C-alpha positions in Angstrom: 18.3 0.3 -9.7 15.5 2.9 -10.1 12.0 1.9 -10.9 10.9 2.5 -14.5 7.8 4.5 -13.6 8.5 8.2 -13.7 10.5 11.1 -12.1 9.4 12.1 -8.6 8.1 8.6 -8.0 11.5 7.3 -9.0 13.3 9.6 -6.6 11.1 8.8 -3.6 11.3 5.1 -4.2 15.0 5.2 -4.8 15.5 6.9 -1.4 13.4 4.3 0.3 15.1 1.4 -1.4 18.6 2.7 -0.7 18.0 2.3 3.0 17.9 -1.5 2.6 20.2 -4.1 1.1 18.8 -6.1 -1.9 17.9 -8.9 0.4 14.5 -10.5 0.1 14.2 -10.5 3.9 13.8 -6.7 3.7 10.5 -6.8 1.9 8.2 -6.2 4.9 10.3 -3.3 6.1 10.3 -1.7 2.7 6.6 -2.2 2.4 6.2 -0.5 5.8 8.3 2.5 4.6 6.2 2.8 1.4 2.9 2.5 3.3 4.1 5.2 5.7 5.2 7.5 2.9 2.2 7.2 0.5 -0.5 6.0 2.9 -0.9 2.9 0.7 1.3 0.8 -1.7 0.9 2.1 -5.2 1.6 0.0 -8.3 4.8 2.0 -9.2 6.2 1.2 -5.8 5.4 -2.5 -6.2 7.2 -2.5 -9.5 10.2 -0.7 -8.0 10.4 -3.2 -5.1 10.1 -6.1 -7.5 13.0 -4.9 -9.6 15.1 -3.9 -6.6 14.8 -7.2 -4.6 14.4 -9.4 -7.7 11.1 -10.7 -6.4 8.2 -11.5 -8.8 5.5 -8.8 -8.6 2.9 -11.5 -7.8 4.8 -12.4 -4.7 4.9 -8.8 -3.5 1.1 -8.5 -4.2 0.6 -11.7 -2.2 2.4 -10.2 0.8 0.5 -6.9 0.6 -2.9 -8.6 0.4 -2.0 -11.1 3.2 -1.2 -8.5 5.8 -4.2 -6.3 6.9 -1.8 -3.4 7.7 -1.0 -2.9 4.0 -3.4 -1.5 1.5 -3.5 -1.1 -2.3 -5.8 1.9 -2.2 -5.4 5.3 -0.6 -7.3 5.7 2.6 -9.1 8.8 3.6 -7.9 11.3 6.2 -10.2 9.6 8.6 -10.3 5.8 8.4 -13.5 4.6 10.1 -13.5 1.0 11.3 -16.5 -0.9 12.6 -15.8 -4.0 14.6 -17.6 -7.1 13.4 -16.1 -9.4 16.0 -18.5 -11.8 17.8 -19.4 -9.6 20.8 -19.9 -6.5 18.6 -21.9 -8.3 16.0 -24.2 -9.7 18.6 -24.7 -6.1 19.9 -25.6 -4.8 16.5 -22.4 -3.7 14.8 -23.7 -4.8 11.5 -26.5 -2.1 11.7 -23.8 0.4 12.7 -21.8 -0.5 9.6 -24.9 -0.2 7.4 -25.6 3.3 8.8 -22.0 4.4 8.3 -22.3 3.2 4.7 -25.5 5.2 4.3 -24.1 8.3 5.8 -20.7 8.2 3.9 -22.3 6.9 0.7 -19.4 4.4 0.3 -19.0 0.7 0.8 -16.5 -1.1 3.0 -13.0 -0.7 1.5 -13.8 2.5 -0.3 -12.9 6.2 0.3 -15.2 9.2 -0.1 -14.6 11.2 -3.3 -13.2 14.1 -1.3 -10.6 11.8 0.3 -11.8 12.6 3.8 -13.2 9.2 4.9 -12.5 5.5 4.4 -14.7 2.7 5.7 -13.6 -0.7 6.8 -14.8 -3.6 8.9 -12.5 -5.2 11.3 -12.5 -8.0 13.8 -12.2 -7.8 17.6 -10.4 -4.7 18.8 -10.4 -5.8 22.4 -13.0 -3.3 23.7 -15.8 -5.8 24.1 -17.2 -4.0 27.2 -18.1 -1.1 24.9 -19.9 -3.0 22.1 -20.6 -2.2 19.4 -17.3 -0.6 18.6 -16.5 2.0 15.9 -13.2 3.9 15.8 -11.1 6.0 13.6 -7.5 5.1 12.8 
């Protein structure tokens, strides 16, 4: 079953979906494939997965928004993450995040208009000796 969303998108999604059986337990693997291919999980892909696995679109959306790995928006070429874990926060990471927002002229969860940078806040990344931590994924 192809998604009802348009040509090239149909072909790409069809190729991804054909790798897996129509078993609901394949949802996470399919979402991973889509995320790897597009860099995020676009609406047309959600619809295609919903039709293919016979899962309500709301359930797919719930899984996507539950796991931090998945995103509904395209990320920039450089995804800048500022740790707001306890140790980093105490050492001033909130100020670092505010400065990054000022420099990039975007808010957390947004991407610059040129598509180069995304900004996110995260929790402990396990580098507490180096607080405050900022990294690019």
